[in-house]
N, C-alpha and C positions, 0 to 999 in steps of 0.2 A: 574412331572417336569413342571415348569412354562415356558411360552414362551412370550417374548415381541417382538412385531413387530414395528419397527421404520424405517424411511428413513434416519435420521441423528441423531447423538449423539453430543452434544455440551457441553463443560465444562461450569459450572455455572459461573466461573471466570477464567481469564487467558486463556491460549491456550493449556493446558495439561490435559489429562484424565488419571488418575492413577488406575492401577489394584492393589488392596491391596496385601501386602506380604502374601504368602501362597496360593494365588489364581492365576489362569492362564486364559488367553484368548485363546480359541481354534477356529481357522478358518478352516472350513471343505473344502471349495472350493478354497482356495488359495487367495493370494493378488496380484493384478496387479503389474508387475515389475516397472511401473512408480511410484508406491506408496511405494516401498521398500526403506529403508534407505541405506546409504553407511556403510558397515560393517567394523569397524576398525580392525587393526592387533591384538589388545588385545582381540578381540572376534573371532579370527580365520579368519578374512577377509584380504583383501589387502589394504583397505583404498582408493582404486582407483575407479573412476567412469567410466572408459572406457578402452578398449584394446589398446595396443601399435600398432605399424606398423608391417608389415610383416617381419619376421626373427628377430624381437627384442626379448630380454629376460627380465625376471623380476628379479630385483636385489635390494639390499639395497642401499640407497643413500649414498653420501660421508659422511654425518653427522651421519649415523647409526640411523636415527630417523624415517624413513619411507621407503616404497617400491616404486619403479619406474620402468618404462619400458626404456630400452636403447639398442643401437646396440650391438650385440655380438662382443667382442674384438678378435683380431687375436690370441693373446696369443702365439706368437712365430711361427705361421704357415707361410708357404710360400704363399704369396698372388698373386704374378705374377713373371714370368721369361721372360727376354728380352735378346737377344744375337746377336752377329755379328761376322763374320769371314772374313779373307782375305787370300786366298791361293796363288795367284801369288806372285812372288818376288816383293818387294818394296825396293827402295833405296833412299839415300839422301847424299849429300856432304855438306849440310848446317850445320852451327855451331849454328843455332837456331832451336828450336823444330819444327818439322813438323808432321802432321798427318800421321800415317802409311797408312790409307786408309779411304775413306768415309764409307766403310763397317764396320769399327771398331769404327765409331762415332755412338754411340747407345743412344737413348732417352728413358727415362722411366718416367711415371707420377705416383708418389706415391699416394696411396689411403688415407693416413692420415699423418699428420705432425709428428706423433710419430713413423712412420715406419723407419726401418733401411734398408740400401741397402748393401747386400753382393756382393762385386766386385771380380770376378775371372778373371784375365787377364793373357794370355800366349803369350809371344813374342817368336815365333818359329825360331830357327836357325839364330840367329844374326851373321852376318859375317862382319869382318872389315879387309880391306887391308891397313895395316899401313906402307907399304914400308919398310924403314930401321929404322924407329923411334918407340919408345914406344909411344903409343897413347891410345885413349879410346873413348867410346861412352856413351850416356846417354839415358835412357828410362824413361817414366813416364805415370801415369794415371791422367787425369784431370776431374773435375766435374764443368760444367758451366764455364770453363776457369781457374778454381782454381786447382793448383796442390795438389793431395791428396796422391800420392805415387811416389817415384823416386828411380832409381838405377843407379849406375855408374860402368862400367866395364873397367878395364885397360887391354890393349893388349901389348904384348912384341914382341921381335924379335925371340923368341924361335922356332917358326914354320915358318920361312922365312917371318915374318911380317904378316902372315895371320892366323887368329884364328876364331873359331866359337863356339857359345854356345846358349842355350835357357834359358830364364828367366821367372819367374812367380811372380805375385802379388796375394795375397789373403787378403782382408781387409774389415772391416765393416765401412760403411759411414753413417752419420746421416745428410741428407740434410735439414730436418725440413721444408718441403714444400709439397704442393699438386699440384704444377705447374710442367709442363714438364721440365726435366733437361737432359742435354746431357753429356755423359761420352765419353772420347776419349783416344786412345792409341797414344803416340807420341814418336819420337826419333830424335837424331841428332848426328853428328860427333863432336869430340872435336877439330879437326885440319883441316877439309876440305877434308880428305880422305874419300872414299866412305864407307858407312855403308849400309848393306843390311839385310832385314828381309825375311824369307822364302828362304834362299839360295838355297835349293833344293825344288822346289815347289811341288814335289810329296810326300813330307814327312809331310803331315798334313798342318796346317795353323796357323796363328796368330789369337787369338780369345779373345773375351770379353763376359762375361756373368754377368748379373745383376739380383739378386734375391731380391724382396721386402719381408722383414720379418715383420709381424705384431707385434706391441708392446705388 
């Protein structure tokens, strides 16, 4: 076996040295990582020159042409839960919407604009003293001052003008923001007669629960 000792090998022309077909170049002690080329996907590599950030995943890009590192998507998972409740009785005679309580004014900050907010709202034991007339009350859920759900209940004189019920909302909201947003429970009377929430304060309370769902 012949041995050639050299410090450098340089192409006679150009910048490429070619090993002929059918021949191979064997390196017994390895090649420094700084000298290794980027291995393309077609050769079993990733085509990437560095790692992504912590908790990122490797995925195919939107064009289906290469690999890339990206944040793991929520995929329908619950990312956070925020809730509020009000147990004492609350009342109003106003014919304009009033907050049930500062405790049921709840703020959530979505982690992505694509997130959805599942809103679960419970108005506990709504009571209306309508006197001798048929009357009604209104309840609603707002997001940043915008109404996203509303209900209207009519009361009659069948029970001496006094009737009581509980009502619930369950809806999916799409706020499309990563800024803090406030959701509220509100109610009002249609005629100035008193409307009360949590008529019997020992029977639970009025509640709102917000669940951020990853896209």
